[in-house]
C-alpha positions in Angstrom: 0.0 0.0 0.0 2.8 2.5 0.9 4.7 1.4 -2.2 1.6 2.4 -4.3 1.2 5.8 -2.8 5.1 6.4 -3.2 4.8 5.4 -6.8 1.8 7.7 -7.4 3.7 10.6 -6.0 6.8 9.9 -7.9 4.9 9.7 -11.1 3.2 13.0 -10.4 6.5 14.8 -9.7 8.1 13.4 -12.8 5.2 14.4 -14.9 4.5 17.9 -13.3 8.3 18.8 -13.3 9.1 17.7 -16.7 11.6 20.1 -18.2 12.7 21.4 -14.9 14.1 18.3 -13.1 15.2 15.2 -15.1 12.8 12.3 -14.3 15.8 10.1 -13.4 16.7 12.6 -10.8 13.5 12.3 -8.9 13.8 9.2 -6.9 13.5 7.8 -3.3 17.3 7.6 -3.0 19.4 10.0 -1.0 20.3 13.5 -2.4 23.2 13.5 -4.8 24.9 16.9 -4.6 27.1 16.0 -7.6 23.9 16.5 -9.9 22.7 20.0 -10.9 19.3 19.4 -9.3 17.3 16.4 -7.8 14.4 15.5 -5.5 14.3 12.7 -3.0 10.9 11.4 -1.8 10.8 9.7 1.6 7.9 8.3 3.7 9.0 9.3 7.2 6.1 8.3 9.3 2.5 6.9 9.3 -0.3 6.2 11.7 -3.3 3.8 11.3 -6.8 4.1 12.5 -10.0 2.1 12.1 -12.8 3.7 10.1 -16.4 3.6 11.5 -17.8 2.0 14.6 -15.3 -0.7 15.6 -13.7 -0.3 12.2 -16.3 -2.5 10.6 -17.0 -1.9 6.9 -19.5 -4.6 6.4 -19.9 -8.4 6.1 -18.8 -10.6 3.3 -20.3 -14.0 3.0 -21.0 -16.8 0.5 -24.7 -17.6 0.3 -25.8 -21.2 -0.2 -29.1 -22.1 -1.8 -29.8 -25.7 -1.1 -32.6 -27.6 -3.0 -34.2 -30.7 -1.6 -36.9 -33.0 -2.9 -39.4 -34.2 -0.2 -41.0 -37.6 -0.2 -44.2 -36.4 1.5 -43.4 -38.3 4.7 -40.1 -37.1 6.1 -40.1 -33.9 8.2 -36.3 -33.6 8.9 -33.8 -32.5 6.3 -30.0 -32.5 6.9 -28.3 -29.5 5.4 -25.1 -30.2 3.4 -23.4 -27.0 4.6 -23.2 -25.4 8.1 -24.9 -22.0 8.4 -22.8 -19.3 10.2 -25.7 -17.7 11.9 -29.5 -18.3 11.3 -31.2 -19.5 8.3 -32.0 -16.7 5.8 -35.1 -18.2 4.1 -36.9 -21.4 3.8 -39.4 -21.9 0.9 -41.7 -24.9 0.7 -42.7 -25.3 -1.9 -40.3 -23.1 -3.8 -41.7 -19.5 -4.0 -43.7 -19.9 -0.7 -41.6 -18.6 2.3 -42.0 -20.4 5.6 -41.8 -18.8 9.1 -39.7 -20.0 12.0 -40.9 -21.5 14.5 -44.5 -21.7 13.2 -43.6 -23.7 10.1 -40.3 -25.2 10.8 -37.3 -25.3 13.3 -33.7 -25.2 12.7 -31.6 -27.5 15.1 -28.1 -26.1 14.9 -26.4 -29.0 16.8 -27.9 -31.5 14.4 -27.8 -29.1 11.4 -31.2 -30.0 10.3 -34.4 -28.3 9.3 -37.5 -29.8 10.9 -41.0 -29.0 9.4 -44.1 -29.2 11.5 -45.9 -30.8 8.6 -44.1 -33.0 6.0 -43.5 -31.0 2.8 -45.6 -32.1 -0.2 -44.0 -34.7 -2.5 -42.9 -33.4 -5.8 -42.6 -29.9 -4.5 -39.1 -28.7 -4.1 -37.8 -27.1 -1.0 -35.3 -24.2 -1.2 -33.2 -23.3 1.9 -31.0 -20.2 1.8 -28.1 -19.5 4.4 -24.6 -18.2 4.7 -21.9 -20.8 4.8 -19.8 -20.7 8.0 -16.5 -21.3 6.3 -16.7 -18.3 4.1 -18.2 -15.4 6.0 -15.9 -12.6 6.8 -16.0 -9.1 8.5 -14.6 -6.3 6.4 -12.5 -3.8 8.3 -11.5 -0.5 6.8 -8.2 1.0 7.9 -7.2 4.6 7.3 -3.5 5.3 6.8 -2.2 8.8 7.5 1.3 9.1 6.0 3.9 11.8 6.2 6.1 12.2 3.1 9.1 14.5 2.8 10.2 15.9 -0.6 13.8 17.0 -0.2 14.8 19.4 -3.0 18.4 20.1 -4.1 19.9 22.4 -6.7 23.3 23.9 -6.8 21.8 27.3 -7.4 19.8 28.4 -4.3 17.5 30.6 -6.4 16.8 27.6 -8.7 16.3 25.3 -5.6 13.6 27.6 -4.1 11.9 27.9 -7.7 11.8 24.1 -7.9 10.2 23.9 -4.5 7.3 26.2 -5.6 6.9 24.2 -8.8 6.8 21.0 -6.8 3.9 22.3 -4.8 2.0 23.3 -8.0 2.8 20.0 -9.7 1.1 18.0 -6.8 -1.8 20.2 -6.5 -2.5 20.1 -10.3 -2.9 16.3 -10.2 -5.2 15.9 -7.2 -7.9 14.3 -9.3 -5.6 11.6 -10.4 -4.5 10.8 -6.9 -8.2 10.3 -6.0 -8.4 7.7 -8.7 -5.4 5.9 -7.2 -7.1 5.6 -3.7 -5.4 8.7 -2.3 -8.2 10.6 -0.5 -6.2 13.6 0.7 -2.8 15.1 0.0 -1.7 18.4 1.4 1.5 20.3 2.3 2.0 20.8 6.0 5.3 22.7 6.3 8.5 23.6 4.4 11.9 24.2 5.9 15.4 25.1 4.8 17.7 22.3 6.1 21.4 21.3 5.9 22.5 18.0 4.4 23.7 15.5 7.0 27.4 16.1 7.6 27.5 19.2 5.5 26.3 22.5 7.1 27.1 24.6 4.0 24.8 22.9 1.4 21.2 23.6 2.0 18.1 21.8 0.7 14.4 22.6 0.8 12.2 20.0 2.6 8.5 20.0 2.0 6.4 17.7 4.2 3.1 16.3 2.9 0.2 14.7 4.7 -1.3 11.9 2.6 -4.4 9.8 3.6 -5.5 6.4 2.0 -7.6 3.4 3.0 -7.3 -0.3 2.7 -9.8 -3.0 3.5 -9.0 -6.3 5.4 -11.2 -9.4 5.5 -11.3 -11.0 8.9 -12.8 -14.5 8.9 -15.4 -15.0 11.5 -15.9 -18.3 13.3 -19.3 -20.0 13.1 -21.5 -20.1 16.2 -21.8 -23.7 17.2 -23.8 -23.3 20.4 -25.6 -20.6 22.3 -26.3 -21.1 26.0 -28.6 -18.9 28.0 -27.9 -19.1 31.7 -30.4 -18.3 34.5 -29.9 -14.9 36.1 -29.8 -15.1 39.9 -31.3 -12.2 41.8 
């Protein structure tokens, strides 16, 4: 994810500064003062937070539709899969929705559907439920990243000019960032700094705040048994 954001920023700088700074001089490597001008992009920090209540973005599941052919006598039907929660819907015959517990009962421990009245022979039964093995909770995580764009030029006036053009280049491509999953990008500060180990050579450093999101699927275990205890007063 961070690699994708870095790639998007590099591409925007190389495109927006075309003719000012050679594309091969806009990298994620350290500043090379042997060149006339260059820009170094670095992700210096990031924080992560969950989005929404509990970070839940929804539920993903695989729905099972099971078709059974009754013989007119049997009232109990064993499911081939194990539902993760309750049964979604039972139709007997197909097209006629049944109501629990008036028309049928679901026994979780036995994994069976039991009808109060044997379903009519020759009339198919349809049972819909979510499979326990495939249901997942979708969590959305927001990443707030800090990027530093370090700008070097042998001529200080040219260096500061490139710094201003860098800000313009990023702003001019905000719409393209949105298409790449970057919801927010803005400069937070700019400073004049010395290169490590060299107090004479100066660089401009522009810090950017960048926000993006990713979704993670967390598999949820099936509910095998529910017990309700007696409350003691």
